[in-house]
C-alpha positions in Angstrom: -128.4 8.6 -28.3 -127.8 7.9 -32.0 -127.2 11.6 -32.7 -124.6 11.8 -29.9 -122.9 8.7 -31.2 -122.8 10.0 -34.7 -121.4 13.4 -33.6 -118.6 11.6 -31.8 -118.1 8.9 -34.3 -114.4 8.1 -35.2 -113.7 5.9 -38.1 -111.6 2.7 -37.6 -109.1 3.8 -40.1 -108.3 6.9 -38.3 -107.8 5.0 -35.1 -105.3 2.6 -36.7 -103.4 5.5 -38.1 -103.3 7.3 -34.8 -102.1 4.1 -33.1 -99.1 3.7 -35.4 -98.3 7.4 -35.1 -98.0 7.1 -31.4 -95.9 4.0 -31.7 -93.5 5.8 -34.1 -93.2 8.7 -31.7 -92.4 6.5 -28.8 -89.7 4.6 -30.8 -88.2 7.9 -31.9 -88.0 9.3 -28.4 -86.2 6.2 -27.2 -83.7 6.1 -30.0 -83.0 9.7 -30.9 -80.1 11.2 -28.9 -80.7 14.0 -26.6 -79.1 17.4 -27.0 -76.6 16.6 -24.2 -75.6 13.4 -25.9 -75.2 15.1 -29.2 -73.0 17.7 -27.6 -70.9 15.0 -25.9 -70.3 13.3 -29.2 -69.3 16.6 -30.9 -66.9 17.4 -28.1 -65.4 13.9 -28.3 -64.7 14.4 -32.0 -63.1 17.7 -31.3 -60.8 16.2 -28.6 -59.8 13.4 -30.8 -58.8 15.9 -33.5 -56.8 18.0 -31.0 -55.0 14.9 -29.4 -53.7 13.5 -32.7 -51.8 16.1 -34.8 -51.9 15.6 -38.5 -48.8 14.2 -40.2 -48.2 11.9 -43.2 -48.0 8.2 -42.6 -44.4 7.0 -43.6 -45.8 3.6 -44.4 -48.5 5.0 -46.7 -45.9 7.2 -48.5 -43.7 4.2 -49.1 -46.6 2.2 -50.4 -47.5 4.9 -52.8 -43.9 5.2 -54.1 -43.6 1.4 -54.7 -47.2 1.1 -56.0 -48.2 -1.5 -53.5 -51.5 0.0 -52.4 -54.2 -2.6 -52.8 -57.1 -1.6 -55.1 -59.4 -4.0 -53.2 -59.3 -1.9 -50.1 -62.4 0.2 -49.3 -62.5 4.0 -49.6 -60.7 5.3 -46.5 -62.5 8.7 -46.8 -66.0 7.4 -46.2 -66.0 4.6 -43.6 -68.4 4.4 -40.7 -66.9 3.7 -37.3 -69.1 2.2 -34.6 -68.6 3.9 -31.2 -70.1 2.4 -28.0 -70.4 4.5 -24.9 -72.5 5.0 -21.8 -74.6 8.0 -21.0 -75.0 9.8 -17.7 -77.6 7.3 -16.6 -75.4 4.3 -17.2 -77.3 3.2 -20.3 -75.2 1.8 -23.1 -75.4 3.8 -26.3 -74.2 3.1 -29.8 -73.5 5.6 -32.5 -71.8 5.8 -35.8 -68.9 8.2 -36.7 -67.7 8.8 -40.2 -64.0 8.5 -41.0 -63.9 11.8 -42.7 -64.6 13.5 -39.4 -61.3 12.2 -37.9 -57.9 14.0 -38.2 -55.4 13.1 -40.8 -52.9 11.7 -38.2 -54.9 8.5 -37.8 -53.3 5.5 -39.5 -55.1 2.6 -41.1 -53.9 -1.0 -40.7 -55.1 -3.9 -42.9 -54.8 -7.5 -41.8 -53.1 -8.3 -45.2 -50.2 -6.0 -44.3 -48.8 -8.1 -41.4 -45.4 -8.9 -43.0 -43.2 -9.0 -39.9 -42.2 -5.3 -39.7 -45.5 -4.3 -38.0 -46.6 -1.9 -40.7 -49.6 0.1 -39.7 -52.6 -0.8 -41.8 -55.7 -0.8 -39.6 -57.5 1.8 -37.6 -59.3 0.9 -34.5 -60.5 3.3 -31.7 -60.4 2.4 -28.1 -61.8 5.0 -25.8 -61.9 4.5 -22.1 -63.0 7.9 -20.9 -63.3 8.8 -17.3 -66.0 11.2 -18.3 -69.8 10.3 -18.2 -69.6 9.4 -21.9 -67.1 6.8 -22.7 -65.5 6.1 -26.1 -64.4 2.6 -26.7 -62.3 1.3 -29.5 -58.9 -0.2 -30.4 -55.9 1.5 -31.9 -52.6 -0.4 -32.5 -49.5 1.9 -32.3 -46.1 0.4 -31.6 -44.5 3.4 -29.9 -47.0 5.7 -28.2 -48.5 7.0 -25.0 -52.1 6.7 -23.8 -54.2 9.9 -23.3 -57.0 10.4 -20.7 -59.4 8.3 -22.9 -57.0 5.4 -23.1 -56.2 6.1 -26.8 -52.6 5.4 -27.8 -50.9 8.4 -29.2 -48.1 7.9 -31.7 -45.0 10.1 -31.4 -43.0 11.5 -34.2 -40.0 9.4 -35.5 -36.4 10.6 -34.7 -36.0 11.7 -38.4 -38.9 14.2 -38.0 -37.5 15.9 -34.8 -35.7 19.2 -34.9 -31.8 18.8 -35.2 -31.3 20.8 -32.0 -33.6 18.5 -30.1 -31.8 15.5 -31.6 -28.4 17.0 -30.5 -29.7 17.6 -26.9 -31.0 14.1 -26.7 -27.7 12.7 -27.9 -25.8 14.8 -25.4 -28.1 13.6 -22.6 -27.5 10.0 -23.5 -23.8 10.5 -23.7 -23.7 12.2 -20.3 -25.8 9.5 -18.8 -23.5 6.8 -20.2 -20.4 8.6 -19.1 -21.8 9.1 -15.6 -22.7 5.5 -15.4 -19.2 4.4 -16.5 -17.7 6.8 -13.8 -19.9 5.3 -11.1 -19.0 1.8 -12.1 -15.3 2.6 -12.1 -15.6 4.3 -8.7 -17.3 1.2 -7.4 -14.6 -1.0 -8.7 -11.9 1.2 -7.2 -13.6 1.2 -3.8 -14.1 -2.5 -4.0 -10.4 -3.0 -4.8 -9.4 -0.8 -1.9 -11.6 -2.7 0.5 -10.1 -6.0 -0.8 -6.5 -4.7 -0.4 -7.2 -3.4 3.1 -8.7 -6.8 4.0 -5.7 -8.6 2.6 -3.3 -6.4 4.6 -5.3 -7.0 7.8 -5.3 -10.7 7.1 -1.5 -10.7 6.6 -0.9 -8.9 9.9 -3.3 -11.2 11.7 -1.7 -13.6 14.2 -3.6 -16.8 14.0 -1.1 -18.8 16.2 -2.8 -17.7 19.5 -5.9 -19.8 18.9 -7.4 -19.7 22.4 -6.4 -16.3 23.5 -7.9 -14.0 20.8 -10.7 -14.3 18.3 -8.9 -14.2 14.9 -11.1 -11.5 13.5 -12.0 -9.1 16.3 -9.8 -8.2 19.2 -12.6 -6.9 21.3 -13.7 -10.5 21.7 -10.6 -11.4 23.6 -11.2 -13.9 26.3 -9.6 -12.7 29.5 -9.6 -16.2 30.9 -8.1 -17.9 27.9 -4.8 -18.7 29.7 -6.0 -19.0 33.3 -5.1 -22.6 33.7 -1.6 -21.9 32.2 -1.0 -19.1 34.6 -2.2 -21.3 37.5 0.3 -24.1 36.6 3.2 -21.6 36.3 2.4 -20.1 39.6 2.2 -23.6 41.1 5.7 -24.4 39.8 7.1 -21.3 41.4 5.5 -22.0 44.7 6.6 -25.7 44.5 10.3 -24.6 44.0 10.1 -22.2 46.9 8.6 -24.9 49.2 11.1 -27.5 47.9 14.0 -25.3 49.0 12.4 -24.9 52.5 11.7 -28.6 52.7 15.2 -29.5 51.9 16.5 -27.1 54.5 14.3 -28.8 57.1 15.2 -32.3 56.0 11.7 -33.1 54.7 13.0 -35.4 52.0 9.7 -37.1 51.0 8.0 -33.7 50.6 10.9 -32.3 48.7 10.9 -35.2 46.3 7.1 -35.0 45.8 7.4 -31.2 45.1 10.2 -31.7 42.6 8.5 -34.5 40.8 5.2 -32.7 40.5 7.0 -29.6 39.4 8.8 -31.5 36.6 5.5 -33.2 35.4 3.7 -29.8 35.3 6.5 -28.3 33.3 6.3 -31.1 30.8 2.6 -30.7 30.6 3.0 -27.0 29.8 5.7 -27.5 27.2 5.7 -24.5 24.8 2.0 -23.6 25.3 1.0 -20.0 25.4 -2.7 -20.4 26.1 -5.1 -23.0 27.6 -6.0 -24.3 24.1 -2.5 -25.4 23.5 -2.1 -27.4 26.8 -2.1 -31.1 26.8 -5.3 -32.9 27.8 -3.7 -34.1 31.1 -2.6 -30.6 32.1 -5.7 -30.0 34.3 -5.1 -33.3 36.2 -1.5 -32.3 36.7 -2.7 -28.9 38.2 -5.1 -30.7 40.6 -2.4 -33.1 41.8 0.0 -30.2 42.3 -2.7 -28.3 44.3 -2.9 -31.3 46.7 0.9 -31.4 47.2 1.1 -27.6 47.7 -1.7 -27.8 50.3 0.2 -30.4 52.2 3.5 -28.4 51.9 1.7 -25.3 53.2 0.3 -27.2 56.2 3.8 -28.4 57.2 6.2 -25.6 56.1 4.3 -22.3 55.8 6.1 -19.4 57.4 5.3 -15.9 56.0 8.7 -14.3 56.5 10.6 -17.3 55.3 8.5 -17.7 52.2 8.7 -14.0 51.3 12.4 -14.0 51.7 12.7 -17.1 49.4 10.5 -15.6 46.7 12.5 -12.3 46.8 15.7 -14.3 46.2 14.1 -16.2 43.3 13.0 -12.9 41.7 16.4 -11.4 41.9 18.0 -14.5 40.5 15.5 -14.5 37.6 16.3 -10.8 36.8 20.0 -11.5 36.7 19.5 -14.5 34.4 17.3 -12.4 32.1 19.9 -9.6 31.9 22.6 -12.2 31.0 20.3 -13.6 28.2 19.7 -10.1 26.8 23.5 -9.5 26.6 24.1 -12.8 25.0 21.3 -12.2 22.5 22.8 -8.8 21.6 26.2 -10.3 21.1 24.8 -13.1 18.9 22.8 -10.6 16.8 25.9 -8.5 16.3 27.9 -11.6 15.4 25.3 -12.8 12.9 25.1 -9.4 11.4 28.8 -9.0 10.8 29.6 -12.6 9.8 29.7 -13.2 6.1 27.3 -16.0 5.1 28.7 -18.9 3.1 27.1 -18.0 -0.2 28.4 -14.4 0.0 31.9 -15.8 0.9 31.7 -18.2 -2.1 30.9 -15.4 -4.7 34.2 -13.4 -4.4 36.2 -16.6 -4.3 34.8 -17.8 -7.6 35.1 -14.4 -9.2 38.7 -14.0 -8.0 39.7 -17.4 -9.3 38.3 -16.7 -12.7 39.8 -13.3 -12.7 43.3 -14.7 -12.6 42.7 -17.9 -14.6 41.2 -16.0 -17.5 43.8 -13.1 -17.2 41.2 -10.4 -16.7 43.8 -8.4 -14.8 44.9 -7.0 -18.1 41.5 -5.9 -19.2 40.2 -2.4 -18.5 36.8 -0.7 -18.5 35.7 1.3 -21.5 34.9 5.0 -21.6 37.8 6.2 -19.5 37.4 9.7 -20.9 34.1 10.1 -18.9 35.7 9.5 -15.5 36.8 13.1 -15.1 34.0 14.8 -17.1 32.3 17.2 -14.6 29.3 17.6 -16.9 28.2 14.0 -16.2 26.5 12.4 -13.1 29.2 10.8 -10.8 28.6 8.3 -8.0 31.0 7.2 -5.3 30.5 3.7 -3.8 33.0 2.4 -1.2 32.4 -1.3 -0.5 33.9 -4.8 -0.2 30.5 -6.5 -0.9 30.2 -7.5 -4.5 26.6 -8.5 -4.4 25.4 -5.4 -2.6 27.4 -3.1 -4.9 25.8 -4.7 -7.9 22.3 -4.1 -6.6 23.2 -0.4 -6.0 24.5 0.0 -9.6 21.6 -2.0 -11.2 18.9 -0.2 -9.4 20.4 3.2 -10.2 20.8 2.5 -13.9 17.4 0.9 -14.2 15.6 4.1 -13.1 18.0 6.6 -14.9 16.5 8.5 -17.8 19.9 8.8 -19.5 22.1 6.0 -18.3 25.0 6.9 -20.7 25.6 10.0 -18.6 26.1 8.1 -15.3 29.5 7.2 -14.0 30.1 4.9 -11.0 33.4 5.2 -9.1 33.7 2.0 -7.0 36.5 1.7 -4.4 37.2 -1.6 -2.6 40.0 -3.2 -0.6 42.9 -5.3 -1.9 41.2 -8.6 -1.0 38.0 -8.0 -3.0 39.4 -5.9 -5.8 39.8 -8.8 -8.3 36.2 -10.1 -7.5 34.7 -6.6 -7.8 36.4 -5.9 -11.1 35.6 -9.4 -12.5 31.9 -9.0 -11.8 31.5 -5.7 -13.6 33.7 -6.9 -16.5 31.6 -9.9 -17.0 28.3 -8.1 -16.2 28.8 -4.6 -17.6 25.9 -2.2 -17.0 24.1 -1.0 -20.1 25.4 2.3 -21.4 26.8 3.5 -18.0 30.4 3.8 -17.1 32.1 1.8 -14.4 35.5 2.3 -12.7 36.8 0.0 -10.0 39.8 1.0 -7.8 41.8 -0.5 -5.0 42.1 1.6 -1.8 45.6 0.4 -1.3 46.6 2.1 -4.6 46.1 5.5 -3.0 49.6 6.1 -1.9 48.8 9.5 -0.3 46.5 7.7 2.1 49.0 6.9 4.9 49.5 7.5 8.6 51.5 10.6 7.9 48.7 12.4 6.1 45.7 10.7 7.8 45.4 10.8 11.6 42.7 8.2 11.5 45.2 5.6 10.4 47.5 6.6 13.2 44.7 6.3 15.6 43.7 2.8 14.3 47.3 1.6 14.7 47.5 2.8 18.3 47.9 0.4 21.1 44.8 1.5 22.8 42.7 0.9 19.7 44.2 -2.5 19.1 43.5 -3.5 22.7 39.9 -2.3 22.4 39.2 -4.4 19.3 41.3 -7.5 20.2 40.7 -8.2 23.8 38.5 -11.2 23.2 40.3 -13.1 25.9 38.6 -10.9 28.5 35.4 -12.2 30.1 33.5 -9.0 29.6 33.5 -9.2 25.9 30.3 -11.3 25.9 28.8 -9.5 28.9 29.4 -5.9 27.8 26.5 -3.7 26.8 24.8 -3.6 23.5 26.3 -0.3 22.5 29.8 -1.5 23.2 29.2 -4.5 21.1 27.8 -2.4 18.3 30.7 -0.1 18.1 33.3 -2.8 18.6 32.9 -3.6 14.9 35.9 -4.5 12.6 34.4 -2.4 9.8 35.6 0.7 11.7 39.2 -0.5 11.3 38.8 -0.4 7.4 39.8 2.8 5.6 36.9 2.2 3.3 34.7 3.5 6.1 36.7 6.7 6.5 37.4 7.4 2.8 34.3 9.5 2.5 36.1 12.3 4.3 38.7 12.5 1.4 36.4 12.7 -1.6 38.1 15.8 -3.1 41.4 14.1 -2.8 40.1 10.9 -4.5 38.4 12.8 -7.3 40.4 16.0 -7.8 38.7 17.1 -11.1 35.1 16.6 -10.1 32.8 19.4 -8.8 29.9 17.4 -7.5 29.4 13.8 -6.5 26.7 11.6 -5.0 27.9 9.3 -2.3 26.0 6.0 -1.9 26.3 3.3 0.7 26.2 -0.4 -0.4 23.1 -1.2 1.7 20.7 1.1 -0.3 18.4 0.5 -3.2 17.5 3.2 -5.7 13.8 3.4 -6.8 13.8 6.7 -8.8 15.9 8.7 -11.2 18.5 10.6 -9.1 19.7 13.1 -11.7 17.5 16.0 -10.2 19.8 15.9 -7.1 22.6 17.5 -9.2 20.4 20.5 -9.8 19.5 21.0 -6.1 20.7 24.3 -4.8 22.7 23.6 -1.6 22.7 27.4 -0.8 26.5 27.5 -0.2 26.5 24.3 1.9 28.8 21.4 1.3 26.6 18.4 2.2 23.1 17.7 1.1 21.4 15.1 3.3 18.1 14.1 4.8 17.7 15.0 8.4 16.7 12.2 10.8 15.6 14.1 13.9 12.0 13.5 15.0 11.0 15.5 18.0 13.8 14.7 20.5 15.3 11.7 18.7 18.5 11.6 16.7 19.9 15.0 17.7 23.5 15.8 18.5 23.2 14.8 22.1 22.5 11.2 21.1 25.9 10.9 19.3 28.2 13.3 21.2 29.3 13.6 24.8 28.1 17.0 25.9 29.5 16.5 29.4 32.9 17.1 27.8 33.6 20.9 27.5 35.2 20.5 24.0 31.8 19.3 22.7 29.5 21.5 24.8 31.4 24.7 23.9 31.3 24.1 20.1 28.0 22.4 19.3 24.3 22.6 20.0 22.9 19.5 21.7 19.5 20.1 20.0 21.0 20.4 16.5 19.3 18.0 14.1 21.2 14.9 13.0 21.3 13.6 9.5 22.3 10.3 7.8 25.1 9.0 5.7 24.0 6.7 2.9 22.9 9.1 0.2 24.6 12.5 0.3 25.2 15.1 -2.3 28.7 16.8 -1.9 29.7 20.0 -3.5 33.4 19.3 -3.9 34.3 22.9 -5.0 32.8 24.3 -1.8 34.5 21.4 0.1 37.9 22.5 -1.1 37.2 26.1 -0.5 36.2 25.5 3.2 38.9 22.9 3.8 36.4 20.3 5.2 39.1 17.6 5.3 41.1 19.9 7.6 38.2 20.2 10.0 37.9 16.4 10.1 41.7 16.1 10.8 41.4 18.7 13.6 39.0 16.5 15.6 41.1 13.4 14.9 44.5 14.8 15.6 46.6 14.3 18.8 46.7 16.9 21.5 49.0 17.5 24.4 48.0 16.4 27.8 49.7 17.4 31.1 49.7 15.3 34.3 50.5 16.7 37.8 54.0 15.9 39.1 54.3 12.5 40.7 51.3 11.0 38.9 52.7 10.3 35.5 54.4 11.7 32.4 52.8 14.2 30.1 52.4 13.4 26.5 50.3 13.4 23.3 46.9 11.7 22.9 44.3 11.6 20.2 41.3 13.8 21.1 38.9 10.8 20.9 41.3 7.9 21.5 39.6 7.0 24.8 36.2 7.6 23.2 35.2 10.4 25.6 34.0 12.7 22.8 31.9 10.3 20.7 31.5 6.6 20.2 33.2 4.9 17.3 31.8 5.2 13.8 31.8 7.7 11.0 28.5 9.5 11.7 29.6 11.4 14.9 32.7 12.8 13.3 30.6 13.5 10.2 28.1 15.5 12.3 31.1 17.5 13.7 32.8 18.0 10.4 29.7 19.2 8.5 28.2 21.1 11.4 26.3 24.2 10.0 27.4 23.1 6.5 24.6 20.6 5.7 21.6 21.5 3.5 18.5 19.4 4.4 16.9 17.5 1.5 13.3 16.4 1.2 12.6 13.2 3.2 11.3 11.4 0.2 14.9 11.3 -1.3 16.2 9.0 1.5 14.0 6.6 3.6 15.9 5.0 6.4 15.3 2.2 8.9 14.7 -0.8 6.8 17.5 -2.6 8.6 16.0 -2.3 12.1 12.5 -0.9 12.2 9.7 -3.3 11.2 7.0 -0.6 11.6 7.9 1.8 8.8 5.1 3.3 6.7 4.7 1.3 3.5 3.7 4.3 1.3 6.9 6.2 2.4 9.0 3.2 1.4 7.3 2.9 -2.0 7.5 6.6 -2.7 11.1 7.0 -1.5 13.8 7.6 -4.1 16.4 5.7 -2.0 15.6 3.2 0.7 18.4 2.4 3.2 18.8 -0.8 5.1 20.8 0.8 7.9 21.0 -1.4 10.9 21.9 -5.1 11.6 19.2 -6.7 9.4 20.8 -6.4 6.0 18.7 -7.7 3.1 21.3 -10.3 2.1 21.3 -11.9 5.6 18.9 -14.4 7.0 18.2 -11.8 9.7 16.6 -9.5 7.2 13.0 -8.2 7.9 11.0 -10.4 5.5 8.6 -7.7 4.3 11.4 -5.4 3.3 13.6 -7.9 1.5 11.7 -7.8 -1.8 12.7 -4.2 -2.4 16.3 -5.3 -2.6 16.0 -8.8 -4.1 14.2 -7.6 -7.3 17.5 -6.1 -8.5 19.6 -9.2 -7.8 20.6 -11.2 -11.0 19.6 -14.6 -9.7 20.0 -16.1 -13.1 23.7 -15.3 -13.1 25.9 -18.4 -13.3 28.1 -17.3 -10.4 25.1 -16.7 -8.1 23.7 -20.1 -9.0 27.0 -21.9 -8.4 27.1 -20.2 -4.9 23.5 -21.2 -4.2 22.3 -17.6 -3.9 18.6 -17.7 -4.4 15.5 -15.6 -3.6 
């Protein structure tokens, strides 16, 4: 036993040494990194070097130049960085990395460098890897992007980019800003258009019919909005019919009851156009009337008698309506042709001052321009001072060279002093004005002009001055329209004698006094009329305003010489080639259709004699347009419609854009812009050229 113990004896010192050796090995195994872990750390360092390219730190360079690097700072080339990460098993590991192993692009930041401009002075690593090993640290970069490890990468400054890249970047920014500005401008334009359209719809909206229509959407119209009103009107009609029958049958009490209730219902209705406008007691009146009508029906109902009475009432109502229409037409014509008091006052004041201040001895300047064919000449024949001034003012205002424009104004003897006084006191800037009296044209007499002989004939005088006859107020609208005193004035027919009035001119633009010029008209003198005499805007639209509307094609003299489907045109703005006029003897054609002709009557009926071709108005109605269509037949060159927009004196439904784009707008019709009858929405186009601040207009109370 002792020998065995001795052979296997181990000294205590050796056991202690062996125990510490095992403990050291165990600690080393727990702490030392595995080959996988070492490879992960090496790969992480390689990735960090690849992610951050090397470039010099601008802050460090500046510090070196200014000698502001602190000597107390540690050596940046040999600093240990503590990295914490997790291994594949989830255990937290800690390792040290030396700063010399990092790329040169890393920037150091020191707490002492925080001077407000955020200079980079420290270097902290923050790694949040999505891989099994995770690098954690903190890095402070003001302008950078994070990589897959969560590390902020700093980009190069603009000064270090290539010039081509800088140019591309600048161009992209400019395109982006320009496109943004265009989109904003388009949005503003669309918004303005929507607002304008909404305003126009609001202006056209009729808000007076409160109970009948919804003021915003027509589809919400209430079909029963006036049911009570219609019921009461029907009750009144039936009450009158039963009242007549009751009176014929001596039912006096029933008759009085029907008449009284009918009167009360009429008072309850008043001027209402829908149920919402009825008086509160209207429904009670309708109920009471219903009881009375029920009693009348029980006593007097006879189908044949009632039907006959209603038929008589209907015919009587139609006759009354026709009479009211004729009276209305007559009153409209009367109001259209009657001179308002302010317009009557203006020529009186001007005429008075003309003679008191001895303006009859004064003459207009620039007389040498009156017969210069190289200038732009206008002819205006009118007895309306205010209207003529608007034509002249609007034309000159839009003329590019007003000193080349000459206005030839002809008026009658009564208005000559006023017309001349107005343009002497208010001369247009640079343009030339010449005012003449039609009575001074000695050649314009009944011997030369058949129209004067026709106007002096007994038949024509009887036609115009038979006011004592009862049918003057009851005649048709057309007869009233053409029974107009203006057709007795030679100013209306002087347009057919333009070459005689202006013998030395070659081309002239004729303007009516009820037009407004909105553009420069000088291009009209360069229009090629292609051998025609008259340049005018055609007025035919489909089947309207063709020759058959103005001429009587049932007469063989008309049907054999003219085409009923020929397109009509308008006076008001016409370009006349006076050289071609003289060559073709246009005035002679006009005289031919106005001259007398021999007529023969069978024996025993009457005596043969001479009569004017149209004295009995069998060829055309009175006026200057029908004889103008005849005179210039196949001699008219059509102008573009934008030169002359018509209808502002009678048509309230004209296209607004056409009016605004028209060179000349024409108030042809009864609703002249200087009358109270004028269409309100068209009046502004005319009134903007009226000199409302003129002393004469203010004295005569002529205002907007």
